[in-house]
N, C-alpha and C positions, 0 to 999 in steps of 0.2 A: 659415480660412474657406473653405468649398467654393464652387464657382461658383453652385450653387443658392442658397445663403445670400446670396451677393453680389447675385444678381439680385433676390431678395426684398427685401433691405435697400434697394437702389437704387430698386426699385419703390415702396416705402413713402415714400421721400424725394421722388420726383418727383410722386407723387399729390397732394402738398400744393399743387402749382402749378395743379391743375385748377380750373375754375370749378364751381360747384354742379351745373349741368346735366351737364357732362362727367364729373364725379365720380360721379353717379348712373349714367350710361351705363356707365362703366368698372367701377364696383364690382359691378354686376350681371353684367357679362361675366366679371370676375375670379372671382367666387364660382361662377358656373355652370361655368366651365372647371375650376377646382380640384376641385369636387365630382364631376365626371365623368371625371377623369383619374388616378384612383388606381392604375390598372394600366398607366399610361404613364410614359415617361421624364420625371421631374419637372424635371430640369435643362433639357431642351428646352422643356418647357411654360412654365417661368418665363422663359426667354429670349424665347419668342414673345410672351408677355404684356408683357414689357418693350418689345419692338419696337412693339406696338400702342399702348402708352402713349406712346411717343416720337412716333409718328405723330399721335396726338391732340393732343399738346402743340405739334407743328409746325403743325397745322391751326389750333389755338387761337390761335397767334401771328398768323395771317392772318385772325382773326375768323370762322373756320369751325368750327361745332360738330361734335362727334363724330358726331352723328346725321346731319348733312349730309354728312360725309366718308365714313362707312361705310354709310349707309342707315338706314332706319327699323326694320329687323329685325336687331338684333344677334345673335339666336340663330343665324342663318345663318352669320354671321362666326365665332361660337364653335364651331359644329359643324364648319365647314371647318378651323378650327385643330386641333380634336381628331382629325380624319381624317388630317391631315398628320403628326402625331407618332406614331412607332412605339410599340407596346406593349413594356413591359419587365417580363417575368414575374419576373426576379430581383429587381428593385427592389420589385415588388409583395410578394413573400415577405419581403423585408427589412423592408418596412413592417409586415407582419403580425407578424414577429418582435419588432419594436419595440413594437407594441401589446400583444403577449403579455407582454413583459417589464414593461410598465407595469401591466398587469392583475395579474401575479404579485406585483408589489411591493405594490399596494394591497390585494390579497386577503390577503397575509400580514401587513399592517401591524397589525391588531388583536392578533395573537399576540405582538407585541413586548413588550407589557406584561402578558402572561399566562403566567407560568412553568408549565412542564409541560402546555402546551395540546396539543390534537390538531389535525392538519392532514388534512382529508378530500380525498384526491386525486380521488375520483370526483366530488364536488361541485365541486371546482376545475375539472375538465375540462368538466362540463356547463355551468357558469356561463360558462366561457371561450368555448365554442361559441356560447352565447346572446349574449354581449357582441360577438363578432366579427360575428355575423349582424345584431344590432341596429345596429351602426355602419355596416355595408354598406347595409342597407335605409334607414337615416336619411339617408345621403349621397344615395342614389338619389331618395328622396322630396323632400328639400330642393332637389336639382338641378332636379326637374321643376316646382317651384312658382315659380322665379325669373321665368320668362317666361310664366307662365300668365295668360291674359287673362280677367278677370272684371269685367263692367261693373256688377254689382250694388253698391248703396251699402254693404251690410253685408259686402263681400268680405273686408275685413281681419279683422273679428271672426270670420267663418266659418273663415278660414284659421288664425287663432290657436287656435280651438276644435279644429279638425281636427288641428293639429299637437300639441296637448296630448293628445288622445285616442290618436293614433298613438304618442306617447311612452309613454303608459300601457301600450299593447298591447306595445310593445317591452320595457319594463322589468318588467312584471308577472311573466313567467316567471322572471326572475333572482331577484326577491325571494321567489317561491314556493319555488324550489329551495333558496335559502339558509335559509328558515324551516322547511321541512318535509321536506327530503330528506337522509337520512343513508345513506352507502354503506359497505360493509365495507372499503373501501380507505383506511383511516385510519392515520396514523403519529403517535406521541406525540413531541412536540418537548421533549426533556428540557433541562435547564439548559445543558449543554455544547453541544448542537446549536443551541439558541436563540441563544447568544452567537455561535456560528459564523455563523448566518444574519444576525444584526445586523451583524457585522463585514464580512461579504460585501457587503451592501447599502450599508453605509457607504463601503466602498472604491469600489463602482460609482458611488455618488452623488458622491463626491469627484472622480473622473475626469470624470464628465459635467459637474459644476459648473465644473471648471477649463477645460473646452473652450467654455463659453458666452461669447459676446462681451458680452452685457448681463448681468453678474452681479448687478446691483442688483435685477433683476426676480425672481431666484431666491433672494435672500437670506432672505426670510421663511420660505419652505419649507425651506431648508437649516438655518436656525436651529431650526425646529420639529422637524425630523427628528433633528438632533443632540441636542436635549434628550430626545427619545423614545428614542434609542439609548443615551444615558448611563443613563437610568432603567431601560430594559430590561436592560442589562448588570448594573447594580447590584442589581436584584431577583433575578438569577440567580447572583450570587456566592456561593460557599460561605462558611459561617461566620455571624457575627452580623448583618452588614449585609443579606445576602440574606434571612435568616430574618425580620429585623425589618420590612423593606419588604413582604414577601410574606405573612406569617402573623400579624401583629399589627394590631389596630385602629388604633393610632397610625400605624404604618407605611403602612397602606392609605389612611389619611386624607392623609398626606403625598404619597403617589402621586397621589391625586385632585387635590390642590392644585397639584402640579407640572403635571399634565395640563391643568388649567384655565388656569393661568398661560401655558403654552405655546400653548394655543389662542387666548387673548385676545391674546397678543403677536403670533401669526401673523396674525390678522385686522386688528389695528391697523397693523402694519408693512406688510402687503399693501395696505391701503387707501391709505396715504401713498405707497407706491411706484407704484401705479396712478394715483393723482391726479397725481403729479409727472410721470409719463410721458405 
């Protein structure tokens, strides 16, 4: 466990001791700082947030609220914290690399069960730029709404509608590119290359899963991806098995049933894991 992960876990444990009033104060502060600190050293950010939480708990023990202790404008406190923490360009690019890897994984996921499919590198690059831009702008927008004062009675409804419209604006270019844009930079993923990709992501997923502290939370997704991997490899095997699953009506029906069972199992197990946690 890294220091950053330790600080986050400790933070989650200590927050349970807060009163409802202090929880609201600290949750807004926490979200504001995290949304505005993606180009800063996250370990230092989490350490500072944990220090503030401990100060709130100490004041709470003396029957002093967080608002009384830090003042009525927590945005000033949050901005001061952000100014104190140095920027970390290397960690920023590390985060972008992680986001890019997740995007690559989900972008290539549909091709796992589509033998001899094509992979459009141009579309992949265009959508990737849109995704990164959408994530960046979403963080900036959400961060500005946390301490935005609006006295009108319909403020919550208006904010919900504006958030939905902004989400549509961010996501619309992505879907339009996926639906209508084809570039000449396409590669055909034959059966051998497809099996290689599946095994590569399976190895990466196994390593990442083994490093998780709370493996129960990731079990539903791990089970779903394992079933998908086995099916994808089976469909690409030379000989009767691959031909049966890929080119016959009965085989394709079996593929669909396996996919539906995997999806149902994923949602059911995920529901119970989230409910238990």
